[in-house]
C-alpha positions in Angstrom: -79.7 -6.8 -33.5 -77.3 -5.0 -35.6 -73.8 -6.0 -36.3 -71.1 -3.9 -34.3 -69.9 -0.6 -36.1 -66.2 -2.1 -36.8 -66.3 -6.1 -37.5 -62.7 -5.5 -38.0 -62.1 -5.7 -34.2 -61.3 -8.6 -32.2 -64.2 -9.5 -29.5 -63.9 -9.9 -25.8 -66.3 -12.4 -24.6 -66.9 -12.9 -21.0 -70.0 -15.1 -21.1 -71.7 -17.6 -23.4 -69.2 -17.1 -26.2 -66.2 -18.2 -24.2 -64.6 -21.5 -25.5 -66.1 -24.2 -23.1 -69.4 -22.3 -23.1 -72.6 -23.1 -24.7 -72.5 -20.5 -27.6 -69.0 -21.0 -28.7 -69.8 -23.7 -31.1 -71.3 -20.8 -33.5 -68.1 -18.9 -34.0 -65.8 -21.7 -33.5 -65.0 -22.3 -37.1 -64.0 -18.6 -37.3 -61.6 -18.2 -34.7 -58.2 -17.6 -35.6 -56.9 -17.3 -31.8 -58.0 -16.7 -28.4 -56.3 -15.5 -25.2 -57.1 -14.4 -21.8 -57.9 -10.8 -21.7 -59.7 -8.7 -18.7 -61.6 -5.3 -18.3 -62.5 -3.4 -15.7 -66.2 -3.5 -14.5 -68.5 -5.7 -12.7 -71.2 -8.4 -13.6 -75.0 -8.7 -13.0 -77.0 -12.1 -13.9 -80.3 -12.1 -15.7 -82.2 -15.6 -16.2 -78.5 -17.2 -16.1 -77.3 -14.7 -18.6 -74.2 -12.4 -17.6 -74.4 -8.7 -18.3 -71.3 -6.7 -18.2 -71.3 -3.0 -17.1 -68.1 -1.2 -17.4 -66.7 0.8 -14.5 -63.4 1.9 -13.7 -62.0 1.4 -10.3 -64.1 -2.0 -9.9 -63.1 -5.4 -10.4 -61.0 -7.1 -13.5 -63.6 -8.9 -15.2 -61.9 -12.2 -17.0 -63.0 -12.8 -20.1 -61.1 -14.2 -23.6 -60.0 -12.1 -26.5 -61.2 -13.8 -29.7 -59.5 -12.7 -33.1 -61.2 -13.8 -36.2 -60.1 -15.3 -39.4 -59.3 -12.7 -41.9 -62.6 -12.2 -44.0 -64.5 -14.0 -41.7 -65.2 -11.4 -39.2 -68.6 -10.5 -40.8 -69.8 -14.1 -40.8 -68.5 -14.7 -36.8 -70.4 -11.4 -35.8 -73.5 -12.5 -37.6 -73.1 -15.8 -35.8 -73.2 -13.8 -32.2 -75.9 -11.3 -33.6 -78.0 -14.1 -34.7 -78.6 -15.1 -30.9 -78.6 -12.0 -28.8 -81.6 -10.1 -28.6 -81.6 -6.4 -28.3 -83.4 -6.6 -24.9 -80.4 -8.4 -23.3 -77.4 -6.9 -24.9 -76.2 -4.1 -27.2 -72.7 -3.5 -28.6 -70.0 -1.2 -27.5 -66.4 -0.7 -28.1 -63.7 -0.6 -25.2 -60.1 -0.4 -24.9 -58.4 -3.1 -22.8 -54.5 -3.8 -22.1 -51.8 -2.6 -24.4 -54.7 0.3 -26.1 -56.1 -2.9 -27.7 -59.7 -1.7 -28.9 -62.4 -4.2 -28.9 -65.9 -5.2 -29.5 -67.8 -6.3 -26.8 -71.7 -7.1 -25.7 -72.7 -5.1 -22.3 -75.9 -5.4 -20.6 -78.8 -3.1 -22.0 -80.6 -1.8 -19.0 -78.4 -4.3 -16.7 -80.3 -3.1 -13.3 -83.5 -4.5 -14.4 -84.5 -7.9 -13.4 -81.0 -8.8 -12.3 -79.0 -9.6 -9.5 -75.2 -8.9 -8.5 -73.0 -11.7 -9.9 -70.2 -12.5 -6.9 -66.8 -12.8 -8.7 -64.5 -12.2 -11.5 -65.2 -14.9 -14.0 -68.8 -16.2 -15.1 -68.8 -19.8 -15.8 -72.1 -21.4 -17.4 -71.2 -24.7 -15.8 -71.7 -23.5 -12.6 -75.4 -23.0 -13.2 -78.0 -24.7 -10.7 -79.9 -26.4 -13.4 -76.5 -27.9 -15.0 -75.1 -29.1 -11.7 -76.6 -29.4 -8.6 -80.3 -30.3 -10.1 -78.5 -33.1 -12.0 -77.0 -34.3 -8.6 -80.7 -34.3 -6.8 -82.2 -36.2 -9.7 -79.7 -39.0 -9.6 -80.5 -39.3 -5.7 -84.3 -39.3 -6.4 -83.6 -42.2 -8.9 -81.5 -44.2 -6.4 -84.0 -43.7 -3.7 -87.0 -44.6 -5.5 -86.5 -47.6 -7.5 -90.1 -49.1 -6.8 -93.7 -47.8 -6.9 -96.5 -48.4 -4.1 -100.2 -47.4 -3.6 -98.9 -44.1 -1.8 -97.7 -42.8 -5.2 -95.0 -41.0 -3.2 -92.1 -42.6 -5.4 -94.2 -41.5 -8.5 -94.8 -38.0 -7.5 -90.9 -37.6 -6.8 -90.1 -39.1 -10.2 -92.4 -36.8 -11.6 -90.8 -33.7 -9.9 -87.3 -34.8 -10.7 -88.3 -35.2 -14.7 -89.9 -31.6 -14.7 -86.7 -30.2 -12.6 -84.7 -32.2 -15.7 -86.6 -30.4 -18.5 -86.2 -27.0 -16.9 -82.4 -27.9 -17.4 -83.0 -28.6 -20.9 -85.1 -25.4 -21.2 -82.3 -23.5 -20.0 -79.8 -25.3 -22.1 -81.9 -24.5 -25.2 -82.7 -21.1 -24.7 -78.9 -20.2 -23.8 -77.3 -22.1 -26.9 -80.3 -21.2 -29.4 -81.7 -18.2 -29.0 -82.0 -16.0 -26.1 -85.2 -14.2 -26.8 -88.7 -15.3 -27.1 -89.9 -17.4 -29.5 -89.5 -15.7 -33.3 -93.0 -16.2 -34.7 -96.4 -15.1 -32.7 -97.6 -17.6 -30.6 -94.6 -20.4 -31.0 -93.9 -21.9 -27.9 -90.3 -22.8 -26.5 -91.0 -26.6 -27.6 -91.2 -25.4 -31.2 -88.8 -22.8 -31.5 -85.9 -24.0 -29.3 -86.3 -27.6 -27.7 -86.7 -29.3 -31.1 -83.2 -27.6 -32.1 -81.7 -30.3 -29.6 -82.9 -33.1 -31.7 -80.3 -31.5 -34.4 -77.1 -32.2 -32.5 -75.1 -34.8 -33.5 -74.2 -35.4 -30.1 -77.7 -35.7 -29.0 -78.5 -38.3 -31.9 -75.2 -40.5 -30.9 -76.2 -40.2 -27.3 -79.7 -41.5 -28.3 -78.2 -44.9 -29.8 -76.1 -45.0 -26.9 -78.8 -45.3 -24.2 -81.6 -46.4 -26.3 -81.8 -49.7 -27.3 -85.7 -50.4 -27.8 -88.7 -48.4 -29.1 -91.4 -47.1 -26.6 -94.6 -45.3 -27.2 -96.8 -42.7 -25.1 -100.2 -40.8 -26.0 -101.0 -37.4 -25.3 -103.7 -37.3 -23.0 -106.1 -34.7 -25.0 -105.6 -35.2 -28.6 -104.5 -39.5 -28.6 -101.9 -38.9 -30.8 -98.8 -41.3 -30.7 -95.3 -40.2 -29.5 -92.6 -42.8 -30.5 -89.1 -43.1 -28.7 -87.0 -44.3 -31.5 -83.1 -44.7 -31.3 -83.1 -44.0 -35.1 -85.1 -40.8 -35.0 -83.7 -37.8 -32.9 -86.8 -35.6 -33.6 -89.4 -38.6 -32.7 -87.5 -39.2 -29.6 -87.6 -35.4 -28.5 -91.1 -35.6 -29.0 -91.9 -38.7 -26.7 -89.6 -37.1 -24.0 -91.7 -33.9 -23.9 -95.2 -35.6 -24.2 -93.9 -37.7 -21.1 -93.3 -34.4 -19.2 -96.6 -33.0 -20.6 -98.4 -36.0 -19.5 -96.7 -36.1 -15.8 -98.1 -32.3 -15.5 -101.4 -32.4 -16.8 -103.0 -35.7 -16.7 -104.4 -38.1 -13.8 -102.0 -40.6 -12.8 -102.0 -44.5 -13.7 -99.7 -45.2 -11.2 -97.8 -48.3 -12.0 -97.4 -47.6 -15.9 -96.5 -43.8 -15.4 -94.1 -45.0 -13.0 -92.3 -47.4 -15.2 -92.5 -44.6 -18.2 -91.2 -41.9 -16.0 -88.0 -44.1 -14.3 -87.0 -45.2 -18.1 -87.1 -41.7 -19.5 -85.5 -40.1 -16.6 -82.4 -42.4 -16.5 -82.1 -41.9 -20.2 -82.6 -38.2 -20.5 -80.5 -37.7 -17.5 -77.8 -39.3 -19.7 -78.3 -37.8 -22.9 -78.5 -34.5 -21.1 -75.1 -35.2 -19.5 -73.7 -35.9 -22.7 -75.0 -32.6 -24.4 -73.3 -30.6 -21.3 -70.0 -32.4 -21.5 -69.8 -32.0 -25.3 -70.5 -28.1 -25.1 -68.1 -27.6 -22.2 -65.0 -29.4 -23.7 -65.6 -27.8 -27.0 
């Protein structure tokens, strides 16, 4: 995706790049000031991503006017472009209050695969995978503390763990890169999930919630994955392998139950720390 035609213009953010949203960290260091702003139009949403359609005689869509520091405008817009694939957005210029011209990202083919968004202000904290889903996972953990031969508690933990990973994958997709994996054949795991391990908050949270190492084995290649509070990359690989084992392999009831129970408690707490840090940025 190319830079906007005039990088000296301020940026109107209504979605992921607003302060307190998942992508604000990308441009935060280059921001001179922010202030509330509005634009005529309406919103649609596709895969958790807001799409703005500019239109007169519609709602006033609430957003944030972001002015970048002098001489850092190009770098700031490059940070935005790094995550915005052409299939999702395209650049536009628009005049808002007091005849101020701004750059903004509008939906590219917004009618395709999208749904109407009911409201004037989009907020990623309302995503079901970041809110209601986590409450449901907590309930499952509280109500399934022991395993039995019916396997129902194990199956419930497996469902909860896959749901938790759906949230983590949504988080990674929205925070790091909205498009498909960069390289042919590269999975979301290699392209996005491993980036979670690079976050300082993940490393700190890992040490707070993990006090000992554990190991699991892949069911197909018999490789060892180790949970290590001092090694974020190995730890995210461990948690992902637990997910893969839950989905694909036969069940060894009581061992799998304990592994899932520990992993679900830990990773849920870590994910909450990641989200809280993003929302408070």
